[in-house]
N, C-alpha and C positions, 0 to 999 in steps of 0.2 A: 634708402633708394638712391641709386647712382644718378648723377646728373648727366645730361647729354644735350646736344643741339641738333636741330633739323636743318637741312639744306634742301631747297626746292628749286629745280630748274625747269622753267616753262619753255620747252623746245618747240620746234616746228612739227615734229612727228608725234610728240607726246610730252607728258610731264614726268619728271623723275624726282622722287623724294628719297632722301637718305637720312639716317640717324647716325651721329658720330659721337663717341664719348670724348671726354675732355683731354684725352691723350691722342686723339686723332684716329682711333680705330673705328672702322665701319661696323655698326651694330645691326642695321636693318636697311633695306632698300625696297623700292617698288616703282613700277612704271605703269602709267595709264596713257592710252593713246586717244587721239581725237582726229577727226577728218580734216583734210585740206581741200579747199574748193578752188577750181580754176574756171570761173564762169566765161572767160574769153581767153584766147591764146595770149600768153604773157602776163596774165593776171593771176595772183595768188591771194586767197582770203581765208580767214577762219572766223568762226563765231566765238566771241569771248565767253559766251555762256558755256561752251564746250570746255574751254580752259578751266572755268570755275568748277564745273561738275567733276572733271577729271582730277583736279587738284584736291578737292575735298575728299574724294575717294582715296587718293594717294595718302593724304594726311591721316585719314581714318585707318588705313592699312598699317601705317607706321605706328600709330598709337596702340593698335591692337597687338602688334608684335612686341611692344616694349612696355607692357603693363607694369613691370617691376622697376621701371626707370622713370625719371622725371625730366621732361623737356624744360629747358630754361630759356631757349631762344629759337627763333625761326629766321633763317636768312634766305633771301630771294635772289634768283638769277633768271635770265630769260633771253629769248631771241630779241635781237636789237631791231631798231628802225621802224617797227610797225606802228600804225596809227589806229588808236581807239578813240573815236569821237563820242563825247557824252553831251547830253542835253542838260537843262537846268536842274532836273531831278536826279542827275547822275545815271540816267539810263543810256545804254549804247544805242546810237543813232543808226548805224549800219555795220555790216561785218568789218572786222579789222583788215586793213590792207598790209601785207607782210613785207619783210625785208627783201625778198627776191622778186617782188612784183615790178614789172617793167612798163607800166602804162603811162608813166609820168614824163615821157620825153619832152613834150611841149611845155610842161610845167617847169622843167629844168631850164629850158630856153627862156621862159618868161622871167624866172628868177635872175638869170645871168644878164638879161637885158635891163634889169632894174639895178642890180648890184654886180659889179664886175667880178669875173672869176678870180682875179688876183686879190681883190678885197675880201671875197669870201674865204679864200685860202688863208689870208693873213689873219682874219678874225676867228674863223671856225676850224682851221686846219685842213679844210677840204673844199673842193668846188661843189656846186650843186650836183647831186647824184640821184639817179632815178630811184634807187631803193630806199633813200633816206625819208624821214618823216615829213619834213617841210614841203617837198614837192608834192607829196600826197595831199596835203592840206590845200595847196594851190589848185591841184586837180579837182578836189572836191568842190571848191568855189566855182570852178568853170563848168564842170560836167554834172554836178548834182547840187544845184543851188538851193533846192528845198531842204536837203539834208544839211548843207552848210549854214543855212539860216538858223538852224536849231543849236548849233555848236556853242557850248559854254565851257568846255574843258577838253583838252587833248592829252591823252596819256599813252605811254609806251606799254607793251604787253605785260611785263612783270609788275609795273607800277599800277596797272589796272587791277591785277590780282591782289596786290597789296591794299589797294583802295577797298576792294570787296571784303578782304579779311579784317581790316581795321577801321574802315570808314574815313581814313585820312589819305589824301592824295599828295604824294611827294615823289620826287625822283632823285637820282644821284648822278655825279658827273660822268661816270664811265658810260652809262647808257644814254644820258642826255646829250653827250657830245656826238652821238650818232644821229641826231635829228637834223642837223644842218643849220641850227640857229643858236648854238651855245657858244659864247665867247670863251676861248680857251685860256685867255690871260686871267680873267677873274672867275672862271668856272660858273658863270651865271648866264641867264638868257641875254642874248644880244638885242637890246631894245631898238637899236638903230636899224638892224636888219628887219625886225618884225614891223616897225613903223613904216619902213620903206615899202614893204609888201602889203601894208594896210591890214596886218594881222594884230589881233588884240593880245598883248603880252599877258593879260590876266588869265587867258586860256591855259597857260602853261604852269605846271605845278611848281612849288618851291623846290629848290635844289639843296639837298643836305649831303653830308659826307656819306660815303659808302658804308661806313661802320656805324652810322647813326641809327637810333631807334626811330623807325618811320611811324610806328603806331603800335597799338596793342590789340591782340586778338579779341574780336567781339565775343561777348558771352554766348550769344546764340550759335555762332560758328564754332566756338570752343566746345559747347555741349554736343553739337552735331558730329564733330570729328573725334572727340575724346581727348582733347588737349586742354591745358589749364587756361581758364579765362584770364585775359590780361597778359598773355604770353607776349614778350617783346618781339616785334617783327622788325628785323634789321633791313635797311634799304637795299644792301647787297650790291650787285653789279651786273652789267651786261654779260652775256654768255662768254665772250672771249676774255674779258678782264677777269671774271670769276674763275674761269678755268686756269688762267695764269696764276692767280692767287693760290689755287689748289696745288700748283706745281712749285710754288715758292718763287715765282718770277716777279721781280720788282726792280725799281731803280737802284736798289742797294747792290745789284750786280748787273752792270750794263753789258757784260760779256755773254750773258746767257739769255736766250729767248726761247720761243717754242714754235714747233711746226705741227699743225693738226691736219691729218688727212681723213676727213669725213666726207660727207656729200660735197662740201666745198673744201678747199685747201687754204689754210691760213698761216701766215708767218707773223708772229707777235714779237716785237722788239721794244723793250722798255727804254724810257727816256726820263731824264731829270727835268728837262725844260721842253716847252712846246716848240719844236723845230719842224715845220712842215717841209715836204718836198715842194719846191717853188712851183712846179707844174701840177701838183695835186695828184700825182700818179699812184701814190700809196696813201692810205688814210692816216690821219693823226687824231687820236682820241685821248681823253683823260683815262688814267688808270685808276683802279679802285684803291691803290696804295697812296693816293694823293699826288702821284706823279703823272706821267703821260706815256703813251706808247704809239709806235707805228704799226700799221697793219697792212700786209699785202695779201690780197684775196684772189684766188682762182675759184670761180663759181662752180665749175664742174670738175672736181678732182676725183674722189671716189665715185661721184656721180657719173663721170665718164666711163669708169669700169662697170658700174651697174648698168648703164645704158647699153654697153657692149654685151654684157651677159644677158640682159632681158630681151634685147632685140635680135642678137645674132646667135647666141649660144645659150639659150634658156635651160638646156639640159646639163650644163656644166657648172659644178660648184666653184665658188671663188678660189678655194685652195687649189683646185685643179687648174684653173686659169693661170695662177701664179707659177705652177709647175711647167705649164706650157711656155710661159714667157721666158723661163729660165733656159729653154731649149734654143731660143734665139740667141743673139749676141749683142753686145753694146753697139748702139746705133741702129738696131733692128734691121740690119742689112739694107740700110738706106731709106726705110720707110719713116716718114714723119707724120705726126698726128697733132692737129691743132684742137685743144680741148674746149673750144668756145661753143659748147652745145647749148648754153643758156645765156648767150651774150658773155661779156667779160667785165670784171672790175679792173684789177691791177694788171698792167699799167695803162690799159687802153680806155677804161671807163666808157665802154661802147656796148649798149644793150642789143645792137643790131648785128654784131659780128657773129659768125657761125663757124662750126667746126669742119674739119676735113682730114682725110688721109691723103698724102702726097707721095709720089714716086712708086706707086704700086706696079708690080710686074707679075707675070705668070709664075715666076719662080718663087714668089713670096708665099709663106705659109700662115696658118692661123697663129702660130707662135710669134711670128714677126708682127702681125697686127696687134696682138695683145701687148707685146713689149713696147711697141710704138705708142700705145695708149699710156702706159706707165711712164715712159720717157717724156711724152708730150706734156703730161701734167707737171713733171719735174722741171722741164724747160720753162713752162709758164711761171712756176714759182721762182725760178732762177731770175727771170726778168724783174720780178718784184724785189727779190733779195739784193740784186745789184744796185737798185735805187736806194734801198735801206742802208746798204753799206756805205753809200756816199754821205749819209747823215750820222750814222753811229757804228762803231766797230762792234761786231757781235761774232763771237768765235764758236759758240755752241748753241744747238737747238735741242730742246727736249721734244722728242717725237711722240705724238699721241694720235689717237683715232684708229679706226679699223685698218686703214692702209698701212699704218706704222707697225702693225702686227705681222706683216709679211716681211721676212728677211730679204726676199728678192727686191721688193719695192724700196725697202729701207736702204739697201746697198745702192740701188740706182739713184735715189734721192741724195745720198751722201756724196756720191761721185759727181753728180751734175751740179749740185749746190756748192760743192767744194767746202763743206762745213761739217764739223764733227756732230754726229747725231747721237743722242742718248735716249734710250728707251727706259722710262721710269719703271720701278718695281710694281707700283700700283697706279692706276689711273682712274679716278672717280669723276673727273670732269667738273663742269661748272657747279653742280650741286654741292660738291665737296668744297669748292672755293667759297660758295655762299655760306656753308657751315663754318668755315674758318673766319670769315668776316663777322658772323654772328657771335663767335667766341670773343672776339675783340670788342664787339659792340656792347656786350653785357659784362665786360671786365674780367673774363676768365684769364685773358692775357692782356698785358698793358698796351701792346702794339703788335703790328703784323710781324715784325722781325722776331719777336718772342714766340709768336704762334708758329712761325716757319720751322722752329726747332723740332716740332713734333711730326713733321712731314717725313715720309719714307724716303730713303736715299735711292738715287738712280743706280741702275746696274748696267745693262747691255750697252756698250759703247761701240759705235761704228765709225771708224776713221775713214776719211775720204781718200781716194786714190785718183791721181791725175790720169785722165784718159783723153788723148788727143782726138779720138773719134767723137767723143761727146762734145768737145769744144768746137769741132768742125760742124757737127750736126746742129749745135745751138746757134751758130752764126746763120745757118740756112733757115732754122726755125724762125729767127727774128725777122727774116724777109717775108715770111708767109703772110703775116697779118696784112701788110700793105698790098701784097699781090692779090689776095683774095678779096680785099676791100674793093678793089677795082672792078671785080666781076659780080658784085652783088646785084 
């Protein structure tokens, strides 16, 4: 029986499980979805029980597809920043509050009135941010005191799943650094911050390395899904870090990062040492390779295009939208689009900002509006990349996600970002990175650098071309945020 490893990524829309042989070849995959709840505007929640049910179904599917193979490890990845509060019996107290939830504005202010923004950035790499876990806990204390009184443990989404699978609660640095209370220097919980906020440090799980064995699959879970009892479950990584591992992005090559165009747009830049932006305009997290990384985030990247399609052109396929955009021209004939449809992370950290089209005229066509959406997302990412370039030189970006499959959008991104973009041959995302971490965790490879040798090589390279129209449009785009802020 041939050995293989399983990678499982607990996403926002669903869970994806894959099986990978020890040479990195994809052997099986499955996806199971679960609902997202928005009980109030700006709130996003999910039931952890739905995660568990979907994950067990996914693991069972994988086991059935690979009856002639033997799983030797399971690696975890998942959506970052979410809060799963547990009581003394390990039961979930309330639905999980997710990464894109924006209810915690007052909690962020309360944190920064206790600990200065500059000290938070120096200790954790980031200011207090609405989507992070720590403000959610402060919100719970203020708004749901009965639930808060039951709290005995706080877990991140993928770590809660690991707890259910193994009975052991741990986390690892790449995900934990997105909570708002991990000290980046020692990669452990910042006791001073938690004490200042009167939070019990014992509520937070031990922090182990991303390749560490978090626990072993419970016999009853193993029997239910058809996997070996005692299967090592590897701590894994937050979704962005795990996806980067799956692309071979680490501090061993600081010239290469990644650009993901999914619902959100994410620029990932590896670092050897924790060097934050002094103003906290881009995130600084631990990487799953033992190093660090900067993260620039546009909340509505592909989400802006989906909003356009669903709201204005529901009868038009995405591929046809891209063809329409190509009929316009660089600069979208003067139309500018601000993609702040869900608030914004980098560089504004402003949950209240909103989107807009500007400079519309009767002469403009649907093609101009669509192209302006594509360019607006690229301009938003350019704002984050300019900050990242002040901290680390990065010459290439591996482009992934649904948006990167469009040659039109890829060309727009390359020219606006003025960075070489490389489309990988294969892109399996965070689940694949979790599988690579699992291989190292059980000793198939001695370290990540050795494991990277099995990754497929990149192919399609898009070289940037200088376009003065884009440079002029970008300068105008940068003025939009402040102008629109004044009329909220």
